[in-house]
N, C-alpha and C positions, 0 to 999 in steps of 0.2 A: 505492501499500499503505500510504500514511500514515494510513489511517483506521484501518486495522487494528492500528496501532502504537497511536493516541488510544484503541481500544478496550481494548487490552490494560491500556495505562499508569494507566489511568481505573479499573480494576474489581479491583484487588487483592483489596480485602476480599471480594467477590462470589465470586471464584477460591476463597479459602481457603474459605470455607463449603461452596463445592460441593465440594472436593475432599475436605474433612472427611467430611460426608454419605456420602461414596462410600466412602473407608477405615473408619467407623465399623459402615456397612452390609454389609461385607466380611470385618469381622475385623482389617483392618491395623492400627488404633491398638492393638490389645495388642501391638505392638512396637514402636511409634512415641513420639515425644517429648508429655509431656502440655500444653507449654506452647504457647500459642498464637504468640507470637515465631518458634518454629522454624518453625511452618510457613510464617510470613510468609517468611520468610527464603529458603524454598525456592521460593516461588512468585515472588518479587524476582527471585530469581538464574535461574529460569526464563523469566520473561518479558524479563529482560534480555536471554538469550541469544537470543531470539526476535525481540527488535526490533533486535539486533546483525545478526541472519541477516537480515531484513526489508532492512536497509541494504546488507548486503553481498553477497546475491545480486539479480542484476535481475530475475529473474523467479522461476517455480516450481524449486527445488532437486531434479535428478537424481542417479543414479548410475552409478558410473564406475567399472571394473575394477582404475584402479589408484589410485583415492579412497583419501586417507589419512582416515579418519573422525575417527580422535585430535586430530588439529591442527585439525580443522574450528575456526573460530571457532563456529558455533553450538554447538557442542557441549562447550565451555571448561569451564561450568559442571558442566553435567551428569557430565563425565567426573570433576573432582574429588568430586562427591556422591558417584558410585560408588566409586572409593577410599574414601574416609571410610566408607560402609558396608559395605564388605567387610571392614575391620579391624575392624568391630565385630561379626563375623560373620554378619551378614545375606546369605543366599544371593542367586546370580544371578536365581533365580526368582522370588522373593519380593519382591528391587528392579524387578524388570520387569514386575512383575505391580502392583503398586502405582505403577509408570510410567503404565501403559493408564489408571487414574483420574485422572492429572493430563492427558492428554492429553485425556480425555473430558472434561473441566471445560473446558476451552480450547474444545473444540470444540462444546459446550453454549453457552458462553458470544456465540462469533457466530451459532450457530441462534437463540439467544434475544435478540440485539441488530441484529441486521442484517438488513431488511427485503427486501432486494434480491437474488432468489433467484441472479442472476449471482455477486454481488460474494459473496455468503454461500458458494457453492461456490468461488470461486477461493480464499475465505480459508481454508476449511477443508481445501482441497488443499494448500496451504501448510502449515499446521499438521502436518496428516497425514504429508507429505514430510519436514518437519523434525524431528519424534518419530522418524521411521523411521532417518533418520541418527543421531541420538540412540542411538538403541537398538543399531543396528550399532555405535559405539564403544564403548558400554559392554562390549559382548560382546568385542569386537577389544581394550579393553584388559585387561577382567577374565582373559580366556585365556592372555594373554602374561605370565602369572606363574607361576613355578615354584611345587609344592608347599610346599618348604621357606620359600620365601619369607613365601607365605600363612601356612604354621603359623607363622612369625616375628611376623609381623606379628598375628596373634590372640594368639599368647601376652603380647606388649607391651600390646596392649588389655586382656588381662585382667589384667596386672601395674596398667596405671593406673587400670581401674574398681574394683582391689579399695583401692588405696590411695584412691581418692576415698571409697568405700563408709566406708573408718576413717575416714577426715577426719570426715564427717560425722556418724558414730557415735558419736566422740570429743566432736564437739559437741553432739549431743542428749544424751549420756550426761552432759555436763557444765554444761547450762543446771541453775541454781539453782532455778528455778521447776519445778515439776510439771507434764510436758506429754502429754498422750494425743492418740494418734489412731484415729480410729473410722472404722469405714465407716456406710453410711447406716441401716443396723440400731442402729446405737447400740451395736456390740460392738468392743471395745478389739482394734486391731491391734497397736499397740506401746504403747510408754510409757516414758520415763525413767526414769532413778535416782530422781530427786525424786519422781515419782509413785509407783513402787513402794514406796519407803521411807516413805510415809504408813503404808501398811497392814504394813510389813516392815523395821522399820529397820535389820536389821543385814544387808539383801540386798546382795548386791555388786555393785558397778555392770558393765552387760552380760550380767547374767545370761541375758537373751534370747537373744543372738548365741551366746554362749561356756556352753553348759549343761552341758557335759560334766563328768562327775562332778569333784569337787574333792577332792584329799586336804589333810583338817584334822588339826589335834591330835585325839588322843582324850578331852582333859580338854576338849575343846569337843563334845559328841556331838550336838547340834542345829545345828551350825554349818553342815553340808551341807545339811540339808533348807532351812533360812533362804537360803542360797546359792541355792536352786535353786526357791524359789517363784516367780518373776516369771514365768514360763512359765504357770503355773497362772492369771494372770490372763488373758491374751489369750484372746480369743474371749469373753468372758465381757461382757454388757449392760453398759454402765458405771452404769446403777442398783442393779447386784448391789454394784457395787464402791464406788460414791460417790451412795448414795441421794438425798442430801442436793443432789444436783445436778437435782432433778426441774423445779425453775422455771426452770431455763437450758437444758432439751432443750425444755420446753413452749414460751419464749420462739423457739426457735431453729424449732422446728416452724409457728408462727405468724408468724412475719417473714421475709422476702425481705433481709433483710441479708446482704450476705456477711462482714462482720467486725460484733462487737458486745461489747462490754464490760460484763460486768451484777456486781453484787454478790449473795451469797448467805453462810447463818449457818450452822452446826452445832455442835451442843451438843457439847461436849467433856466429860464430867462435867458439874460444876456452872457450867463456864467454857464460855462463845459464843467460837466461832471465826469471823472474819470472812473470808473469801476473796472476791477479785476475779477474776472468770472472765473471759477471754476467748476466744472462739471466731472462726475463720475457715475456710468452705468451703473446698475444694482450688479450685485455678486449672486445672483440669485439662479443656481441650478437646476432648480425646480421648473423655470420659466413662469409661476404663475405672475410674478412681479416684475412685468417690463416694465421699470421704472429706471429714472434719472434721477441725480441729486445735483441741483445747482446753488452754490454759495456765490453770493454777490460782497466783495467788499470793496466800499468807497476809498478809494487811493488819491483823491483829488490834491491832497496836502503835499503828498510824496511828489505826485507827478507837478505839482507847482513848483515845488522843489528842485525836480529835477530841470525842468523847465527853466528857472532862474539860474541854476548851476550850469547848463549847455550854455546860457545866454552868456554868463560871465567867462567862460571858458571860450567860449567865440571871440568875446572882446579880448582876451588875453591873449589869443592866438593872432588875434587882429593886430592887437600892438607888436608882439614878437615878430609877426611880418614886416610891419612898417619901419620898425625899428630898425630890424635886422636891413630892411633895405637900405633905410638913410645912412647906416652907418658904413656902408659899403661905399661909399661915395669918396668921403674924406680919406677911408682907408687908402683907396685906391688910388687916390692923390698923393698922398705921403709914400706911396711904395712906387710910385712913376717918378715923382720928383727926388729920391734916393736913385734911383736907376739912371736918370739924367745926371746927376750929380758923379756918379760913377764912371759914367761915359765920357763926360766933358771933361772933367776935372781929376779923375783917378789917376792918373801919373804926375799930378801935383801935389795930392794927399800923402801923409806918410802912413805907415803900417797902421798903426793906431786908430787914424781915421778910418780909412779903408775898413778897418774890422768892425768899427762903429756903425757905417753906411751897411754893411752887410747884415749886422745886426737887427738893424732896424727893418731890412728887405725881408730878413727871414721871420722876423716877430708880426711886420703884415700878413705874410703867408700865412702862419700861424693863425692868424687872428680873423684871414677871411676866411679860412677852413670852420673855424668855431662858429661863423656867422652863416655859412654857407648850411652848416649841420642844423642850425636855428631855423632857418628859412625850412629847410626841408621837414625839420618838424612841426614846426608851424603849419605847413601845407597840409599835412595828413589829417589835420583838425579839420581842413577848411573845405576840405575837396570830397564829394558823395565816392562810396565805392562803386565799381564798375563789376557787379556779382553776379557769375556765373557758374557752369559746371565746367572742372577744368581737370586737364589730362595732366597731374604730376610726372608721370614718369617720362613724358615728352619734355615736361620743364625741366625736369633734373638732367634729361641728356645735354639740354642747351647750358645749363650751368657747368658741367662737364667741361664742355669745348673752352666755354670763358674761362675755367680755374687754367688751361693750359694755355692761353695767352696771358692770365696774370702770374702764375709762378713756373713760367718754363725751364727754369733751373730745378725746383723741387720735385722729389718724387713722390707723387700723391695716389692714394688708392680711394676713389669713392667707391663705398661696397652700398649694395643696395640687396640684402636678405631676399625678399619678395616684390611682383610689382603693388606698387600702391595702389591703395582705392579711388575712387573718385572721392572730390572735395568741391565745394561751393566756396567761391572767394571772387576778388579781384587779383586776376592774376600776375599783373605788375607786381602788386603790393606783395601777394605770397613768394613770388620769387626772388624779392629784395628779402623776406625772413629768411628762407635756406640758404639764399647767395650769403647773405651777412655772418649766419651763423656754421656755415661751411668755411669762410673765410678766417673766423676767429680761433676754428679749429685747426687750421693751418698756421695761423701767424703764431698763436699760444702753444708751439710745439717743437721741442727740441728732439723728435725721434727724425732717425735717418729717414725712415716710412710714413708718413703724416698718414694716418688710417682714418679716414670718415665712415660712418654707417646711418644712413640714413633708412630711416622705416615706421612703423607704426605699432602702437603697445597693446596685446593682446588682454584680454578681462579686465578691460578697465572699468573701475569702479563707477557705480549708478551715478555717484555726483557728478561724476565728469560727463558732461556732454558734448557729443561730436565727436570727431576720432582724434585720437591720441595720436600726435606723431613725433619723432625723436630724431636729434640730429646728436651722435654721439663720437667722440674723438679720442685722438691717447697722447692727449697734450700733456701741458704743467698742470693741470687742475685749477679749482681754484677754494683757497681755505675757508673752513665752514663760517668763520667771522667775518667773512667779507662778500658772502653770499646775499645778503638784503643790498650791499650797495652797487652791483654790480649794473642793476637797471636804472641808475641815476645819470642824468644829463651830465655830460661835461666830465665824468668820474671816471679815471684810469686807477689801476690798482698798480700799475708800473711808471716808469720814467715817461716822458712826452716820448722820445725816439727809439723806447726798448721794444722789441718784440714788432719791428715794423711801424712803428707810431701809431697816430690818429687823434680824431679829435674827445674820443671818449663817448659819441652818441649813436652808436653800433647798438648797441642792445636796446639802449632807450626806446629809438625807431622801432626795433621789432617786436618790443613790448606794446606801443602804441598800435601797431598795425596787428598784431593779434586780438587786441582788443576791440578795436573797430570791427574785427570778424565776429564778436561776441565770444571771443575765445578766453582764455588763461595761458601762462607760461610759467614755467616753474626751471630749479635746476638741481640735478645731482651732480655731487664731483668728490673724487679722492685725489688728491694732491698725488704729482709725480705717477697717476696715472692715467688722469685723462677725465674727459667732463661730459653729463648729457643734457641737453635741453629737452625738454618735453614743452609741447605747447597743441592747443585744441584747434580745430577748423569744421565748421558745418560740414555733414554729410552729403551724400549723392544729392539728398530727398530734404537736407536742411535748408534751413532759412539762413541769409547772411544780413547782419545787420552792422548800415551804415554809420550808426552814432551820431549823426546829424537832425536827422528830421523828428521834430517831435509829435508827428502824426501817431494815433493810435492803431491799431491792428485793424478796428474795426470802426466806422463811423456812424 
């Protein structure tokens, strides 16, 4: 019988799906749990009893006139389940009816998975006798209870259910965010106090549940009407009540996401109000509640601060752009006059004078590099991204050719373990990300062969949205105490001319581009062994965020 034990223990999900099909088809799910875990527990308990019976009985279990079916180890779980269902008001007929379909599911399992006819008949006979013994045990235990005891059980269960309902009602009504429950036709089945108060600010919490007439002072003639407005919303299509949710419903109908969060805007007078709308499809395996939960959060204050922050950043970018542009003119004049001095009077100047003029020219060149970096950085915040699907493998092949021209004397190996997946972004800016990180891995590297690896990280955590890319090198590494400084503008960890020099703006620009794409960037490094930069980009079906426009997703 070991084969039957293995079959039962390895097909729990199959049994759950099969018994659910029978229960839905025959209407039992109207009275059963909506969550899959409850069905899993019942299958797991029944399977454990059957496996125990297979170990306990040497052959097919038979019946005897003196058998005590209630104490049979085969029936232990089933008897407990019968007691629980009886206390909930489930009738014996209903319980045994559903049990017949549990029996049928196990019989189907054997019929569809056991090819040997003799073994199939033997296994099905064991299952049939086992379920027969269970049914006799249920009837014996059920019939052994006095009517008064049964009534007491039902009354106690009713009190517990009422308390449980009141607990959830209090929780639902106490939510500060508006919450609505809809059916599959988008009609309102229920809404909490915060949702009703959007339309009727004076409505009483729990008006839907406790809608009996309420005595109110005569000085407030409209209070009774207001306190009973909430039930009038029940049954209405949500677009009749909140027409500005049309875009969210459209997304819901076209998307297969179980949970999603969107933003929408509603015009209240002359003032726009911003809402974050989160919806979730019910986790109901019984299919009797084809419902959706909507939770609305007013984020107008946050959006206003974001708009002001974006405006402030735009003004700061504008200032940096204008200041940088204006600084270049006098700097270029100083550099040009210095060059004229060297060309016209160089032979008349002593060594110290020529050295000082050369220093002025060198400092002007360095300052111009800094200004150009600042201009480039400010432009990143001023221009929209041209987001579209990208072939990153072709992009890296282009970078490979660029490296041959930039570092003709270096031995460089650009390793890509496997083809990169498609991503969405501004190709010119994304190329800048990869090129900057790869060049850094070459410059800050003392190895005779510079090895740069580019790939994607497998099994990224759920908190990381989009695709996680990495650029890994075998360079000098970054000490841990300096890792929070490397993305600071014009911050270099080494001398200006060491490791090829530079303005110290490359990683700042990379971080800005990644964030403009809605991603994040971080670093992992071991000194003298190498550095790995990780960053995220939207996937092939993702959305690219420009970070410029204040428009909401839905209007």
